[in-house]
C-alpha positions as CSV (number, residue, x, y, z in Angstrom):
1,M,142.9,88.2,10.2
2,P,145.6,86.5,12.3
3,A,145.1,89.2,14.9
4,A,141.4,88.6,15.0
5,L,142.0,85.0,15.4
6,A,144.4,85.7,18.2
7,G,141.9,87.9,19.9
8,C,139.2,85.2,19.7
9,A,141.6,82.7,21.2
10,S,142.4,85.1,24.0
11,T,138.8,85.1,25.2
12,H,139.0,81.5,26.3
13,S,139.7,81.2,30.0
14,P,141.1,78.1,31.9
15,A,138.6,78.8,34.7
16,P,136.2,76.0,33.5
17,I,139.0,73.5,33.6
18,R,139.8,74.5,37.2
19,E,136.1,74.4,38.0
20,R,135.8,70.9,36.6
21,A,138.9,69.8,38.6
22,Q,137.5,71.3,41.8
23,T,134.1,69.6,41.3
24,A,135.8,66.2,40.7
25,S,137.8,66.8,43.9
26,D,134.7,67.7,45.9
27,K,133.0,64.6,44.6
28,A,135.9,62.4,45.6
29,A,135.9,63.9,49.1
30,A,132.2,63.4,49.4
31,S,132.5,59.8,48.3
32,K,135.3,59.0,50.8
33,P,133.9,56.4,53.3
34,P,133.7,57.6,56.9
35,P,136.3,56.3,59.3
36,P,135.5,53.0,61.0
37,V,133.9,53.0,64.4
38,A,135.4,51.5,67.5
39,A,134.5,47.9,68.5
40,G,131.2,47.7,70.3
41,H,129.9,50.8,68.6
42,Y,127.7,51.5,65.6
43,R,127.3,54.4,63.2
44,V,123.6,55.3,62.7
45,L,122.5,55.1,59.1
46,P,119.6,57.0,57.4
47,G,116.3,55.2,58.3
48,D,117.7,53.5,61.4
49,T,115.6,53.5,64.6
50,L,116.8,52.5,68.0
51,F,114.5,49.4,68.0
52,K,116.1,48.3,64.7
53,I,119.6,48.7,66.0
54,A,118.7,47.0,69.3
55,F,117.2,44.0,67.4
56,E,120.2,43.8,65.1
57,F,122.7,43.6,68.0
58,G,120.5,41.5,70.3
59,Q,120.2,44.2,73.0
60,D,117.3,45.8,74.9
61,T,116.2,49.3,73.7
62,A,116.1,50.7,77.2
63,D,119.7,49.5,77.7
64,L,120.9,51.2,74.5
65,A,119.1,54.4,75.6
66,I,120.9,54.3,79.0
67,W,124.3,53.4,77.7
68,N,124.2,56.3,75.2
69,N,122.4,58.9,77.5
70,L,119.5,59.2,75.1
71,A,116.8,61.4,76.6
72,D,114.5,60.5,73.7
73,P,115.2,57.2,72.0
74,G,112.9,58.2,69.2
75,R,115.4,60.9,68.1
76,I,118.7,59.5,66.8
77,R,120.7,61.2,64.1
78,S,122.2,59.8,61.0
79,G,126.0,59.6,61.5
80,E,125.7,59.4,65.3
81,I,127.9,56.8,67.0
82,L,126.1,54.6,69.5
83,R,127.4,52.1,72.0
84,V,125.8,48.6,71.3
85,I,127.6,46.6,74.0
86,P,127.5,47.2,77.8
87,P,130.2,49.6,79.0
88,R,132.9,48.1,81.2
89,P,132.3,48.7,84.9
90,Q,134.3,51.5,86.3
91,V,136.9,50.3,88.9
92,A,137.4,52.9,91.6
93,T,141.0,53.6,92.4
94,R,142.4,55.5,95.4
95,A,146.0,56.8,95.6
96,L,147.7,55.8,98.9
97,P,149.6,58.5,100.7
98,A,153.4,58.3,100.6
99,T,154.1,56.5,103.9
100,P,156.9,54.2,105.2
101,T,156.7,50.7,104.0
102,V,156.0,49.2,107.4
103,E,153.0,51.6,107.9
104,T,151.7,50.7,104.4
105,R,151.6,47.1,105.4
106,V,149.5,47.9,108.5
107,L,147.1,50.0,106.5
108,A,146.7,47.3,103.8
109,K,144.0,45.6,106.0
110,P,141.4,48.3,106.6
111,T,138.6,47.6,109.0
112,P,135.2,47.2,107.2
113,S,133.0,50.2,107.8
114,P,129.5,49.5,109.0
115,V,128.2,52.6,107.3
116,A,126.5,51.8,104.0
117,G,127.4,53.8,101.0
118,P,125.0,56.1,99.2
119,P,122.2,54.3,97.3
120,A,122.6,53.8,93.5
121,P,121.0,56.6,91.5
122,T,117.6,55.8,90.0
123,V,117.7,55.8,86.2
124,P,114.4,57.0,84.8
125,M,112.8,55.0,82.0
126,P,113.6,56.7,78.7
127,A,110.9,58.2,76.7
128,G,109.0,55.8,74.5
129,V,109.5,52.9,76.9
130,T,106.3,52.4,79.0
131,E,105.3,50.2,82.0
132,D,102.8,48.2,79.9
133,A,102.3,44.7,81.2
134,S,103.4,41.8,79.0
135,P,100.6,39.9,77.3
136,D,99.1,36.9,79.0
137,I,97.7,35.3,75.8
138,W,99.6,34.5,72.6
139,S,98.5,33.1,69.3
140,W,100.3,31.5,66.4
141,P,101.1,34.0,63.7
142,I,100.2,31.4,61.1
143,R,99.3,27.7,61.2
144,G,101.5,25.4,59.2
145,P,104.3,22.8,59.4
146,L,107.4,23.7,61.3
147,L,110.4,23.9,59.0
148,A,112.9,24.9,61.7
149,R,112.8,25.0,65.5
150,F,114.5,27.4,67.9
151,G,118.2,26.6,68.1
152,D,118.4,24.6,64.9
153,G,121.7,25.7,63.5
154,L,121.8,29.4,64.0
155,S,118.0,29.9,64.2
156,K,116.9,32.5,66.6
157,G,113.2,31.6,66.2
158,I,111.0,29.2,64.3
159,D,110.2,28.8,60.6
160,I,106.6,28.0,59.6
161,A,105.6,27.0,56.1
162,G,102.5,28.4,54.4
163,P,101.1,29.4,51.0
164,R,102.3,32.7,49.6
165,G,100.1,35.6,50.5
166,L,98.6,34.0,53.7
167,P,97.9,36.7,56.3
168,V,100.5,36.9,59.0
169,Q,98.8,37.8,62.3
170,A,100.1,39.6,65.4
171,A,100.9,36.9,68.0
172,A,99.9,39.3,70.8
173,S,98.6,42.8,71.2
174,G,101.2,45.5,71.1
175,R,102.7,48.4,69.1
176,V,104.7,48.2,65.8
177,V,108.2,49.5,66.4
178,Y,109.7,48.5,63.0
179,A,108.3,47.8,59.6
180,G,110.8,47.6,56.7
181,S,113.6,45.7,55.0
182,G,116.7,47.2,56.5
183,L,118.0,44.2,58.4
184,R,119.9,41.8,56.2
185,G,118.7,38.2,56.2
186,Y,115.1,39.1,57.4
187,G,113.6,40.5,54.2
188,K,110.5,42.5,54.8
189,L,110.4,42.5,58.6
190,I,107.8,43.6,61.2
191,I,108.7,44.0,64.9
192,I,106.0,44.4,67.5
193,R,106.7,45.5,71.1
194,H,104.7,43.9,73.9
195,G,105.0,45.6,77.3
196,K,108.5,46.8,78.1
197,T,110.5,43.6,77.8
198,L,109.1,41.5,75.0
199,L,109.3,41.8,71.2
200,S,107.9,39.6,68.4
201,A,109.4,39.6,64.9
202,Y,107.8,38.4,61.6
203,A,110.3,38.0,58.7
204,H,110.3,37.3,55.0
205,N,106.9,38.9,54.3
206,A,105.7,39.5,50.8
207,R,103.8,42.6,52.0
208,I,103.8,44.6,55.1
209,L,100.3,45.8,56.1
210,V,101.1,48.0,59.1
211,S,103.3,51.0,59.8
212,E,105.6,52.0,62.7
213,G,103.9,53.4,65.7
214,Q,100.6,51.6,64.9
215,S,98.9,49.7,67.7
216,V,97.8,46.2,66.8
217,A,95.5,43.6,68.4
218,R,96.3,39.9,68.8
219,G,95.2,38.1,65.6
220,Q,95.3,41.2,63.5
221,A,96.9,40.8,60.0
222,V,100.2,42.6,59.9
223,G,101.7,41.1,56.8
224,E,101.5,38.4,54.1
225,I,103.8,35.4,54.0
226,G,106.5,35.5,51.3
227,D,110.1,34.7,50.5
228,S,111.8,38.1,50.7
229,D,115.5,37.6,51.4
230,T,115.2,33.8,51.7
231,D,115.1,30.7,49.6
232,R,111.5,29.6,50.0
233,V,108.1,30.9,51.1
234,K,107.9,30.8,54.9
235,L,107.5,32.9,58.0
236,H,110.4,33.3,60.3
237,F,109.0,34.1,63.8
238,E,111.0,35.3,66.8
239,I,110.2,36.3,70.4
240,R,112.9,38.3,72.2
241,E,113.0,39.1,75.9
242,R,115.1,42.2,76.8
243,G,116.6,41.9,73.3
244,K,117.7,38.2,73.7
245,P,116.0,35.5,71.5
246,V,113.9,33.0,73.4
247,N,112.1,29.9,72.3
248,P,108.7,31.0,70.8
249,L,107.2,27.6,71.6
250,I,107.3,28.5,75.3
251,Y,104.8,31.2,74.6
252,L,102.6,29.8,71.8
253,P,99.6,27.6,72.8
254,N,99.6,23.9,72.2
255,A,103.3,23.9,71.5
256,G,104.0,20.5,73.0
């Protein structure tokens, strides 16, 4: 009987223990946060688009595409590191030949050459950025009392009050380039591109009624006013030119 018990005991293997330890180690390695990125750069997260990243950092999408040598701005990969500030200009340096000091002083004042240098290379427009003209006519996305004007505090646009569920309309014709809730502080957000330099943004929606890539007409319902990621029901509306916020009241009719 003792031998039988010993035989049964000998059938147990420590392998499962090692396997469990290895699995725990793998999980710890997988959960380790990635190293921080350098200042002025951003690590692409799942679900990010170039328009979303450009909006978040106040940059123009075409500039981001050029700074990062993106042939197709519509194809960025999760985990990819992108530059989100302009690169520093490269300062050309030229080594002087080893010459006597007196001769170096003479050569320190070169005669300007009348021959012009080679022309700057033409940078092609990246894919997805077209030559569409900016809209001539804009409309209010909703009508209601102004709660905040451009420049009030840190406001990058205007806040308009309205009843929950009121349709939010596209302020001008364009194409939806972002529809989601991935930007902190904006709630359910819609961004529409107008031409190649202008964007309009509609934040804190209760519902989004359009999808990315969809063309919309001026006055078309794109969302419903709500209070997502804010303290009251309102529409936060922005217009950006080359990524920089501008006063929407300059564009909207009867603003004065």
